[in-house]
C-alpha positions as CSV (number, residue, x, y, z in Angstrom):
1,M,-0.1,0.5,0.1
2,S,1.6,3.1,-0.9
3,Q,0.9,7.2,1.3
4,T,-1.3,9.5,-0.4
5,P,-0.1,13.3,0.9
6,S,-3.5,14.5,2.1
7,Q,-4.6,18.8,2.5
8,P,-3.2,20.4,5.6
9,T,-4.5,20.3,9.1
10,N,-7.4,22.6,10.4
11,G,-5.6,25.6,12.7
12,P,-5.4,25.0,16.1
13,G,-8.5,25.4,18.0
14,T,-10.5,25.2,15.0
15,P,-13.1,22.0,15.0
16,S,-12.1,19.8,12.1
17,H,-14.8,17.5,10.1
18,G,-13.7,14.1,12.0
19,S,-14.1,15.5,15.2
20,G,-16.7,13.4,17.3
21,H,-16.6,10.8,14.5
22,G,-19.7,8.2,15.9
23,H,-21.1,10.5,18.5
24,G,-24.4,10.8,17.3
25,R,-26.7,11.8,19.4
26,V,-24.5,11.4,22.4
27,G,-24.7,14.4,24.6
28,L,-22.4,16.4,26.4
29,A,-22.4,14.9,29.4
30,G,-22.4,11.7,28.5
31,L,-19.2,11.9,26.3
32,I,-17.8,13.3,30.1
33,V,-18.6,10.4,31.5
34,G,-17.2,7.7,28.6
35,A,-14.0,10.0,28.0
36,I,-13.4,9.3,31.9
37,G,-13.9,5.7,31.3
38,V,-11.9,4.9,28.9
39,V,-9.3,8.5,28.3
40,F,-8.4,8.7,31.8
41,G,-7.6,5.5,33.2
42,D,-3.5,5.0,32.6
43,I,-3.1,8.1,34.9
44,G,-6.0,7.6,37.1
45,T,-4.3,4.4,38.8
46,S,-1.3,6.9,39.3
47,P,-1.4,7.2,43.1
48,L,-1.8,4.1,43.7
49,Y,2.2,3.8,44.0
50,T,3.3,7.1,42.7
51,I,4.5,8.8,46.3
52,R,5.4,5.4,47.5
53,E,8.1,4.8,45.0
54,A,9.3,8.3,45.8
55,F,10.1,7.4,49.3
56,S,11.4,4.0,48.0
57,P,15.2,3.3,49.1
58,H,15.8,4.3,46.1
59,Y,16.4,7.6,45.8
60,G,16.9,7.7,49.7
61,L,14.8,9.7,50.9
62,T,13.0,10.7,53.9
63,A,9.5,11.5,55.0
64,Q,10.6,14.9,56.7
65,H,8.6,18.5,56.3
66,D,9.9,19.7,52.8
67,T,10.9,16.9,51.0
68,V,7.2,15.9,50.9
69,L,6.7,19.7,50.2
70,G,8.7,19.3,47.5
71,L,7.7,16.1,46.1
72,L,4.6,17.5,46.4
73,S,5.0,21.0,44.4
74,M,6.8,18.4,41.9
75,I,3.8,16.5,41.0
76,F,1.1,18.7,40.8
77,W,3.6,21.2,38.5
78,A,4.4,18.2,36.3
79,L,0.7,17.6,36.4
80,T,0.1,21.6,35.1
81,I,2.7,21.7,32.4
82,V,3.0,17.8,30.9
83,V,-0.4,17.5,31.1
84,T,-2.7,20.0,31.1
85,L,-0.6,22.4,29.4
86,K,1.3,20.4,26.6
87,Y,-0.8,17.9,26.1
88,V,-4.2,19.0,27.0
89,T,-4.0,22.5,25.8
90,I,-1.7,22.2,23.5
91,I,-1.2,19.8,21.8
92,M,-4.9,18.4,21.5
93,R,-5.0,21.0,19.3
94,A,-2.5,19.1,16.7
95,D,-5.2,16.8,15.4
96,N,-5.5,14.8,12.3
97,D,-9.1,14.9,11.4
98,G,-10.1,14.5,14.6
99,E,-7.4,12.3,15.8
100,G,-4.3,11.9,18.4
101,G,-1.4,10.1,19.0
102,I,2.1,9.7,17.9
103,M,1.0,8.1,15.3
104,A,-1.3,10.6,14.2
105,L,1.0,13.5,15.3
106,M,3.8,12.0,12.8
107,A,1.7,11.7,9.5
108,L,0.8,15.1,10.7
109,A,4.0,16.6,11.0
110,Q,5.8,15.3,7.7
111,R,3.0,16.9,5.9
112,C,4.9,19.4,6.4
113,F,7.7,18.7,4.5
114,P,7.9,17.2,1.0
115,K,7.4,13.6,0.8
116,D,10.2,12.4,-0.1
117,S,12.8,14.6,1.6
118,R,15.2,14.0,4.3
119,T,13.4,15.8,6.5
120,A,10.1,13.8,6.3
121,Y,12.5,10.6,6.1
122,V,13.9,11.7,9.6
123,V,10.1,12.9,10.8
124,G,9.2,8.9,9.9
125,I,12.1,8.1,11.7
126,L,10.9,9.4,14.7
127,G,7.4,9.2,14.6
128,I,7.9,5.5,15.0
129,F,10.2,5.2,17.3
130,G,8.4,6.8,19.3
131,A,5.3,4.6,18.9
132,S,8.1,1.6,19.3
133,L,8.9,3.1,23.3
134,F,5.5,4.2,23.6
135,F,4.1,0.6,23.3
136,G,7.4,-0.7,25.8
137,D,5.8,1.1,28.6
138,G,2.0,0.4,27.3
139,V,2.7,-3.4,27.9
140,I,4.1,-2.3,31.7
141,T,0.7,0.1,32.7
142,P,-1.3,-3.4,33.3
143,A,1.5,-5.3,35.3
144,I,1.9,-2.4,37.6
145,S,-1.7,-1.3,37.9
146,V,-3.3,-4.3,38.7
147,L,-0.3,-4.8,40.6
148,S,-0.2,-1.9,42.4
149,A,-4.0,-3.2,43.7
150,V,-4.2,-6.2,44.9
151,E,-1.3,-5.7,46.7
152,G,-4.3,-3.6,48.8
153,L,-4.2,-7.1,49.9
154,E,-0.5,-7.2,52.3
155,V,-2.4,-3.8,54.0
156,I,-5.5,-5.8,54.6
157,S,-3.4,-8.7,56.8
158,P,0.6,-9.3,55.8
159,G,-0.7,-12.8,55.5
160,L,-1.9,-12.5,52.3
161,H,1.0,-11.7,50.1
162,P,1.7,-14.8,49.0
163,W,-1.7,-14.4,46.9
164,I,-1.1,-10.9,45.3
165,V,0.8,-12.2,41.9
166,P,-1.4,-15.3,41.4
167,I,-4.7,-13.2,42.2
168,T,-2.6,-10.3,39.7
169,L,-2.4,-13.7,37.3
170,A,-6.0,-14.0,37.1
171,V,-7.4,-11.3,36.8
172,L,-4.5,-10.8,33.4
173,V,-5.4,-13.5,32.0
174,A,-9.6,-13.6,32.2
175,L,-9.0,-9.8,30.7
176,F,-6.7,-10.3,27.9
177,A,-8.8,-14.3,27.5
178,T,-12.0,-12.0,27.0
179,Q,-10.9,-9.4,24.4
180,R,-12.3,-11.8,21.2
181,Y,-16.2,-11.2,23.0
182,G,-15.5,-7.3,22.0
183,T,-16.0,-4.5,25.0
184,A,-19.2,-3.0,24.0
185,R,-20.9,-4.4,27.1
186,V,-18.3,-4.2,29.6
187,G,-18.0,-0.1,28.3
188,K,-21.1,1.0,29.7
189,V,-20.0,0.9,33.4
190,F,-16.3,1.5,32.9
191,G,-17.4,5.3,32.8
192,P,-19.5,5.4,36.0
193,I,-16.7,3.0,37.8
194,T,-14.3,5.3,36.6
195,V,-16.2,8.7,37.8
196,L,-16.7,6.7,41.2
197,W,-13.2,5.8,41.1
198,F,-11.9,9.3,40.6
199,A,-14.4,11.2,43.5
200,V,-13.5,8.6,45.7
201,L,-9.8,9.8,45.5
202,A,-10.9,13.4,46.1
203,V,-13.2,12.5,49.3
204,L,-10.0,10.0,50.7
205,G,-7.8,13.8,50.0
206,V,-10.2,16.1,51.7
207,T,-10.8,13.5,55.0
208,N,-6.6,13.2,54.8
209,I,-5.6,17.3,53.8
210,L,-8.0,18.1,57.2
211,H,-5.2,16.6,59.3
212,E,-2.5,18.4,57.9
213,P,-3.4,21.6,55.9
214,E,0.0,22.4,56.0
215,V,0.5,20.2,52.7
216,L,-1.3,22.8,50.9
217,H,2.1,24.8,50.5
218,A,2.8,21.7,47.9
219,I,1.4,24.5,45.3
220,N,3.8,26.8,45.7
221,P,6.1,26.0,43.2
222,Y,9.3,28.2,46.0
223,W,8.8,24.0,47.5
224,A,9.4,22.7,44.0
225,A,13.1,24.7,44.3
226,H,13.5,24.3,47.7
227,F,13.8,20.6,46.6
228,F,16.1,20.8,44.5
229,V,18.1,23.4,45.9
230,D,18.6,21.1,49.3
231,H,19.2,17.7,47.2
232,T,22.0,19.7,44.4
233,W,21.7,18.1,41.1
234,G,21.1,14.5,42.5
235,G,17.5,16.0,43.4
236,I,16.9,15.5,39.2
237,F,17.0,11.5,39.7
238,I,13.5,12.2,42.2
239,L,11.4,13.3,38.7
240,G,11.6,9.6,38.1
241,A,9.4,9.0,40.6
242,V,7.1,12.0,39.6
243,V,7.1,10.8,35.8
244,L,4.8,8.0,36.9
245,A,2.5,10.5,38.0
246,V,2.0,12.1,34.6
247,T,2.4,8.3,32.6
248,G,-0.9,8.4,30.7
249,G,-0.5,12.0,29.4
250,E,0.3,10.4,25.9
251,A,-2.4,7.9,26.3
252,I,-5.2,11.0,26.7
253,Y,-4.0,12.3,23.0
254,T,-4.2,9.0,21.5
255,D,-7.4,8.6,22.6
256,M,-9.3,11.7,22.2
257,G,-10.4,10.3,18.9
258,H,-12.7,8.5,20.2
259,F,-15.0,11.1,21.9
260,G,-13.6,14.4,20.4
261,A,-11.4,17.8,21.8
262,R,-14.1,19.2,24.2
263,P,-15.3,16.1,26.3
264,V,-12.1,15.9,26.9
265,R,-10.4,18.6,28.1
266,Y,-13.6,19.5,30.4
267,A,-13.4,16.4,32.3
268,W,-9.7,16.9,32.8
269,Y,-9.9,20.3,34.0
270,F,-12.8,20.0,36.2
271,F,-13.3,16.2,37.6
272,V,-9.9,14.3,36.8
273,L,-7.2,16.7,37.3
274,P,-9.0,18.0,41.2
275,S,-8.8,14.1,41.8
276,L,-5.8,12.9,41.1
277,M,-4.0,16.4,43.1
278,L,-6.2,15.7,46.3
279,N,-5.3,12.8,46.3
280,Y,-2.0,12.9,46.0
281,L,-1.6,15.5,48.4
282,G,-4.1,13.8,50.9
283,Q,-1.3,11.2,50.8
284,G,1.6,14.0,51.1
285,A,-0.8,14.5,54.5
286,L,-0.9,11.6,55.7
287,V,2.8,10.7,55.1
288,L,3.2,14.0,57.5
289,E,1.0,13.0,59.6
290,D,2.6,8.7,60.6
291,P,6.2,8.9,58.1
292,A,5.6,5.0,58.7
293,A,2.8,5.6,56.0
294,I,5.0,5.8,53.6
295,R,5.0,1.9,53.2
296,N,2.3,2.2,51.3
297,P,0.3,5.5,51.8
298,F,-2.6,5.1,49.5
299,Y,-3.9,1.8,50.9
300,V,-2.9,3.4,54.7
301,G,-5.6,6.1,54.3
302,V,-8.7,3.9,54.1
303,P,-10.4,3.5,56.5
304,E,-10.3,-0.1,57.4
305,W,-13.9,-0.4,57.3
306,A,-13.1,0.6,53.9
307,R,-9.9,-1.4,52.3
308,W,-11.8,-4.7,51.2
309,P,-14.0,-2.1,49.5
310,M,-11.6,0.4,47.9
311,L,-9.1,-3.3,46.7
312,V,-11.9,-3.8,44.7
313,L,-12.7,-0.6,43.0
314,A,-8.9,-0.7,42.8
315,T,-8.9,-3.4,40.5
316,M,-11.5,-2.4,38.8
317,A,-10.3,0.5,38.1
318,T,-7.2,-1.3,36.8
319,V,-8.5,-3.7,35.1
320,I,-10.3,-0.5,32.9
321,A,-7.2,1.0,32.6
322,S,-5.4,-1.7,31.0
323,Q,-8.7,-2.7,28.5
324,A,-7.1,1.3,27.1
325,V,-3.9,0.3,27.4
326,I,-5.2,-3.0,25.2
327,T,-7.2,-0.9,22.4
328,G,-5.1,1.8,22.3
329,G,-2.8,-1.2,21.7
330,Y,-4.9,-2.7,18.5
331,S,-5.7,1.0,17.6
332,V,-1.8,1.8,16.9
333,A,-0.9,-1.6,15.3
334,R,-4.4,-0.8,12.7
335,Q,-2.8,2.6,12.3
336,A,1.0,1.1,11.8
337,M,-0.4,-1.6,9.5
338,Q,-2.8,0.9,6.9
339,L,0.2,3.4,6.6
340,G,3.2,0.6,5.8
341,Y,5.0,-0.5,8.8
342,I,4.0,-3.8,10.1
343,P,2.4,-6.5,8.2
344,R,-1.0,-7.3,7.3
345,M,-2.7,-9.0,10.8
346,R,-6.4,-10.4,11.2
347,I,-8.0,-8.2,11.8
348,R,-11.6,-9.4,14.0
349,H,-14.9,-6.7,14.3
350,T,-16.7,-6.7,17.7
351,S,-18.8,-4.7,16.5
352,S,-21.5,-4.3,14.1
353,D,-21.8,-0.8,14.5
354,T,-18.8,0.7,15.6
355,I,-15.9,0.8,13.3
356,G,-13.2,1.8,16.1
357,Q,-14.1,-2.2,18.1
358,I,-11.6,-4.3,16.4
359,Y,-9.7,-6.9,18.2
360,I,-6.5,-8.5,17.0
361,P,-5.1,-12.1,18.1
362,A,-1.8,-11.8,17.5
363,I,-1.5,-8.3,19.3
364,N,-3.3,-9.9,22.3
365,W,-1.5,-12.8,23.1
366,T,1.5,-10.8,22.4
367,M,1.3,-8.1,24.7
368,M,-0.4,-11.2,27.5
369,V,2.9,-13.3,27.0
370,I,4.6,-9.8,27.9
371,V,2.7,-8.9,30.3
372,I,2.4,-12.1,32.3
373,A,6.1,-12.6,31.7
374,L,7.0,-9.2,33.9
375,V,4.9,-9.7,36.5
376,L,6.9,-13.1,37.6
377,S,10.3,-11.6,36.8
378,F,9.7,-8.2,38.9
379,G,7.0,-10.0,41.4
380,T,6.0,-6.0,42.8
381,S,4.9,-3.1,41.8
382,S,7.7,-1.1,43.1
383,A,9.9,-3.7,40.9
384,L,8.1,-2.6,37.7
385,A,8.0,1.2,38.8
386,A,12.1,1.2,38.2
387,A,11.5,0.0,34.8
388,Y,8.7,2.3,33.8
389,G,8.9,6.0,33.1
390,I,11.9,6.0,30.5
391,S,10.3,4.9,27.0
392,V,7.3,7.3,27.9
393,S,9.8,10.3,28.8
394,A,11.1,9.5,24.9
395,T,8.1,9.7,24.0
396,M,7.0,12.6,25.3
397,L,10.1,14.6,24.2
398,I,9.3,12.5,20.8
399,D,5.6,14.4,20.9
400,T,7.2,18.2,21.7
401,L,9.6,18.1,18.7
402,L,6.3,16.8,16.2
403,L,4.3,19.4,17.9
404,A,7.0,22.4,17.1
405,I,7.5,21.3,13.8
406,V,3.5,21.0,13.3
407,A,3.5,24.4,15.2
408,R,6.6,26.2,13.3
409,A,4.4,25.3,9.8
410,L,0.9,25.1,9.7
411,W,0.3,27.5,13.7
412,P,2.1,30.8,11.6
413,N,-0.6,32.8,14.1
414,W,0.4,30.3,17.7
415,R,3.8,29.6,17.0
416,R,4.8,33.1,18.9
417,W,3.9,31.9,22.2
418,V,4.3,27.8,20.9
419,L,7.0,27.7,20.0
420,P,8.9,29.6,23.4
421,L,6.7,26.9,25.4
422,C,8.1,23.8,23.3
423,A,11.6,25.1,24.4
424,L,9.8,24.3,28.4
425,F,8.2,21.1,27.4
426,L,12.2,20.3,25.9
427,V,13.6,21.7,29.0
428,I,11.0,19.5,31.2
429,D,11.3,16.2,28.9
430,I,15.0,16.2,28.8
431,A,15.3,16.2,32.9
432,F,12.2,12.9,33.3
433,V,14.5,11.0,30.0
434,I,17.7,11.8,32.4
435,A,16.1,11.0,36.2
436,N,14.6,7.8,34.4
437,G,17.8,6.8,32.1
438,A,19.9,6.1,35.9
439,K,17.2,3.0,36.1
440,V,18.5,1.4,34.0
441,L,20.3,-1.4,35.7
442,Q,16.4,-1.7,38.1
443,G,14.5,-2.3,35.1
444,A,14.6,1.0,32.9
445,W,16.2,-1.7,29.9
446,F,13.7,-3.8,29.6
447,P,10.9,-1.2,28.1
448,V,14.0,0.2,25.6
449,V,14.6,-3.4,24.3
450,L,12.0,-3.7,23.6
451,G,11.3,-0.4,21.8
452,I,14.4,-1.1,20.1
453,V,13.1,-4.7,18.9
454,L,10.0,-2.6,17.6
455,F,11.7,-0.2,15.8
456,T,14.2,-2.4,14.4
457,L,10.4,-5.1,13.1
458,L,8.7,-1.9,11.5
459,R,11.6,-0.3,9.9
460,T,12.8,-3.2,8.0
461,W,9.1,-4.3,7.5
462,R,9.1,-1.0,6.0
463,R,12.1,-1.5,3.8
464,G,12.2,-4.2,2.6
465,R,8.5,-3.3,1.0
466,E,10.6,-0.3,-0.5
467,I,13.0,-3.0,-1.5
468,L,10.5,-5.6,-3.0
469,R,8.8,-3.1,-4.8
470,D,11.9,-1.6,-6.4
471,E,12.8,-4.8,-7.6
472,I,8.8,-5.3,-8.9
473,Q,9.5,-3.0,-11.0
474,K,12.9,-4.1,-12.3
475,E,11.3,-6.6,-13.9
476,G,8.4,-5.7,-14.5
477,I,6.7,-5.1,-18.3
478,R,5.2,-1.6,-18.9
479,L,1.6,-1.7,-18.4
480,D,0.9,0.9,-21.6
481,A,3.4,-1.3,-23.4
482,F,2.1,-4.7,-22.7
483,I,-1.9,-4.0,-23.4
484,P,-1.7,-2.7,-26.9
485,G,0.6,-6.1,-27.9
486,L,-1.8,-8.5,-25.9
487,M,-4.7,-7.2,-28.3
488,L,-2.5,-7.5,-31.3
489,A,-3.1,-11.3,-31.1
490,P,-6.0,-11.7,-28.2
491,P,-6.0,-14.9,-25.8
492,V,-9.4,-16.5,-25.1
493,R,-11.9,-13.8,-23.3
494,V,-14.3,-15.6,-20.6
495,E,-16.8,-13.5,-18.6
496,G,-16.9,-11.7,-15.5
497,T,-15.1,-9.6,-14.0
498,A,-10.8,-10.3,-12.4
499,V,-9.3,-7.8,-10.2
500,F,-5.4,-8.1,-10.4
501,M,-4.1,-6.0,-7.2
502,T,-1.4,-3.8,-7.7
503,S,1.1,-2.0,-5.8
504,D,2.2,0.1,-8.7
505,K,-0.1,1.2,-11.8
506,G,2.2,1.7,-14.3
507,V,3.3,-1.8,-13.8
508,V,2.0,-5.9,-14.7
509,P,0.6,-7.1,-12.5
510,H,2.5,-10.7,-11.5
511,A,-1.0,-12.4,-11.4
512,L,-1.9,-11.9,-14.4
513,L,1.4,-12.3,-16.7
514,H,1.5,-15.4,-15.0
515,N,-3.1,-16.0,-15.7
516,L,-2.3,-15.8,-19.1
517,K,0.6,-18.6,-18.9
518,H,-0.8,-20.5,-17.3
519,N,-4.9,-20.5,-18.0
520,K,-4.4,-18.7,-21.1
521,V,-8.0,-16.9,-20.7
522,L,-8.5,-13.0,-20.9
523,H,-11.3,-12.1,-18.6
524,E,-14.8,-10.2,-19.9
525,R,-13.6,-6.8,-18.1
526,N,-10.2,-6.5,-16.5
527,V,-9.0,-4.3,-13.3
528,F,-5.6,-3.1,-11.5
529,L,-7.0,-2.3,-8.8
530,T,-4.9,-0.2,-5.9
531,V,-5.3,0.5,-2.4
532,E,-3.8,3.5,-1.0
533,T,-3.5,4.5,2.2
534,L,-3.8,8.7,3.0
535,T,-2.4,10.7,5.9
536,V,-5.7,11.3,7.5
537,P,-8.1,8.8,9.8
538,Y,-11.2,8.7,7.0
539,A,-10.7,9.0,3.8
540,A,-13.8,11.5,1.7
541,K,-16.3,10.3,0.1
542,D,-15.2,12.7,-2.6
543,R,-11.8,10.6,-2.4
544,R,-12.1,7.5,-1.7
545,L,-12.6,5.4,-5.5
546,K,-10.7,6.7,-9.2
547,M,-11.6,4.7,-11.8
548,E,-9.3,5.2,-15.1
549,P,-10.8,3.2,-18.2
550,I,-7.7,2.2,-20.3
551,G,-9.1,0.7,-23.7
552,D,-10.2,-3.0,-24.4
553,D,-12.2,-3.3,-20.8
554,F,-9.4,-2.4,-19.3
555,H,-9.6,0.1,-16.3
556,R,-7.0,0.9,-13.5
557,V,-9.0,1.8,-10.1
558,T,-7.7,3.4,-6.5
559,I,-9.3,3.3,-3.7
560,R,-8.0,5.5,-0.7
561,F,-8.5,4.3,2.9
562,G,-8.0,6.6,5.4
563,F,-5.7,4.9,8.3
564,M,-7.6,4.2,11.3
565,E,-10.6,2.4,9.0
566,T,-10.2,-1.6,8.0
567,P,-9.5,-1.5,4.0
568,D,-12.8,-3.6,2.7
569,V,-12.1,-3.8,-0.8
570,P,-15.3,-5.0,-2.6
571,L,-17.8,-2.9,-0.6
572,A,-15.3,0.3,-1.6
573,L,-16.2,-1.0,-5.8
574,M,-19.6,-2.4,-5.5
575,R,-20.7,1.3,-4.7
576,S,-18.3,2.9,-7.1
577,C,-21.6,1.8,-9.6
578,D,-23.1,4.6,-7.1
579,Q,-20.6,6.8,-9.1
580,G,-21.3,5.8,-12.2
581,G,-18.3,3.0,-12.4
582,I,-18.6,-0.2,-13.1
583,A,-21.3,-3.3,-12.0
584,F,-19.3,-4.8,-9.9
585,D,-21.6,-8.1,-9.9
586,P,-20.0,-9.9,-6.3
587,M,-20.4,-13.2,-7.1
588,Q,-19.3,-13.1,-11.3
589,T,-16.1,-10.9,-9.5
590,T,-12.5,-12.9,-9.2
591,Y,-9.8,-11.4,-7.0
592,F,-6.0,-12.0,-8.4
593,V,-3.1,-11.6,-5.9
594,S,0.6,-11.8,-6.8
595,R,2.1,-13.6,-3.2
596,E,5.7,-13.6,-3.1
597,T,8.6,-15.9,-2.0
598,I,11.1,-13.5,-1.1
599,V,15.1,-15.2,-1.1
600,A,17.7,-13.1,0.9
601,G,20.4,-12.0,-1.2
602,A,24.0,-10.9,-0.6
603,H,25.3,-7.4,-1.0
604,R,21.9,-6.4,-2.3
605,G,19.0,-4.2,-0.3
606,M,19.5,-4.1,3.6
607,P,21.6,-6.9,5.8
608,V,21.3,-10.2,5.2
609,W,20.0,-10.1,8.5
610,R,17.5,-8.4,7.9
611,D,16.7,-9.5,4.7
612,K,15.5,-13.1,6.6
613,L,14.1,-11.0,9.5
614,F,11.5,-9.5,6.5
615,A,11.1,-12.6,4.4
616,L,9.9,-14.5,8.3
617,M,7.8,-11.5,8.2
618,H,6.4,-11.4,5.1
619,R,5.8,-15.3,4.8
620,N,3.6,-14.8,8.1
621,A,1.5,-11.8,6.9
622,A,-2.4,-12.3,7.2
623,P,-3.6,-13.6,3.8
624,A,-4.8,-10.4,1.5
625,N,-8.0,-11.6,1.3
626,Q,-8.3,-11.5,5.5
627,F,-6.9,-7.7,5.2
628,F,-9.3,-6.5,2.5
629,R,-12.8,-8.6,3.5
630,I,-12.2,-10.7,0.1
631,P,-14.3,-13.6,0.6
632,G,-11.9,-16.8,0.3
633,N,-13.8,-18.3,-2.6
634,R,-13.2,-15.4,-5.1
635,L,-9.4,-14.9,-4.3
636,V,-6.5,-16.4,-6.6
637,E,-3.2,-16.5,-5.0
638,L,-0.4,-17.0,-7.8
639,G,3.3,-17.2,-6.2
640,A,6.0,-15.8,-7.9
641,Q,10.0,-15.7,-6.3
642,V,11.9,-12.6,-5.9
643,E,15.6,-12.3,-4.6
644,I,16.3,-8.8,-2.7
């Protein structure tokens, strides 16, 4: 599939026509509740472990007045600057037809430069590396969230400690095993449960603040500055714990397309942020009152009679947060497939009403294996916290760079103040990366290594597809010369329509050549079909299909899909007759696809190990009929061997 540039994005603050896609008659209040249930699950479970990890022996802090206020001040201003200002207020305006996330931002930034320029290539590298790192930290979210919730058992009764890991594994296995059934029914209760979760966070926070109102002074940035003065340059490493409070900020941007920017902003400004800050301040008040509470300030701050209900509610909240990460993984994988960065995979739709509800078995089971391995390897949420943060910090850094590109090129009226803010964000992001980099030996190596492995796979697939296309073009016959020559002595023509799928509009598809060679017939009508992916989420109706007759009942057809859409080739062709095109009868249409066998050749293309890796990925890609939704009984695959 090729990639075609689209029209520039709307300016910041201007509603995109894709914004709010699929909301129908749902009111603003309903969208806000839905956003609370889906968008904020990750960042909403951070209070379970953030304060506790800041006082872990790794950082050497003591629970005394100035340190507690300094830590709370850093958390408050990190949430204010990184999440509220950077993501919710500014970067969410860089929507790609209403969709967000690093893949959408990358596509938007690439439009600022000529398609084949070196700068566009570098932007693509940044975006794919950021997406790989984001996935690296994303698989940690279910493990650390559910573990930290279940660890409340230890506060309720220390004798229950041996049950923490088995219960965590049972919850996670059940979560991944039920993905195949879809989340439509369960999703209806996500919003109310998460609203209850944030309300309880706020109530607990206020209750504990009343015991030590002194913590309210932490809102003053003086205490954050005072912390760094007291701890000199060594104080920067505490940002490795502070970043735990803002993990999930990038996810807010990624999930904005489900509900639109306005409901997400309202939910954050007026409900989620106040609830989070009240709880953090309440935990700080608890630590000031009783330094021993640092063993688990979240659960210690819960009255004894409410700890079992809180354990259940926290587990439900972490399952919801994990659900958001899993479905986000499906969404990012589909975008990467459409943009040509990973092989085709089998996609199942779990809802007949909502196209966004999909299930990708390969992604689901891969994530489950990695998450289970993390729980078994690290064992506690404290150990996992050491691995958490480095990748998401690097992703936030890449987001800032891409935002600066978009603001400079597409926001002429806003860049005067957005670009200076990008400089501030860049300093903060670099500080977070340095602080988390210090945790490499404690476990931060895992998401980095996983991110690098994923980046290598994505780049190998992308580069391999380019080399494969070049090799096919070298050996191919030009279509404009082939058809006139063929019609000088035409073969026997049979009834029906043959659709030959090809990525190169100017070259004769191998499938046609093999069909003529072995079957010695030509269909009554022949269509050379190219599927393109646009750099916008959804293709406009007037850009969906282009049909061009080239004589003797041969036609060149181009179908375009957005990167958030699942290609349905037969449906798009059937709708072409509404535009005065060919009437495609499904029972009289046969699809021909070339399936190449890749042979790794020395001194050609990529290094041999990458050639072999690409050959393995190509061999295991989902069949074209599954990906393009072509009926299996209407598809003919013809093989060809290509050396790269």
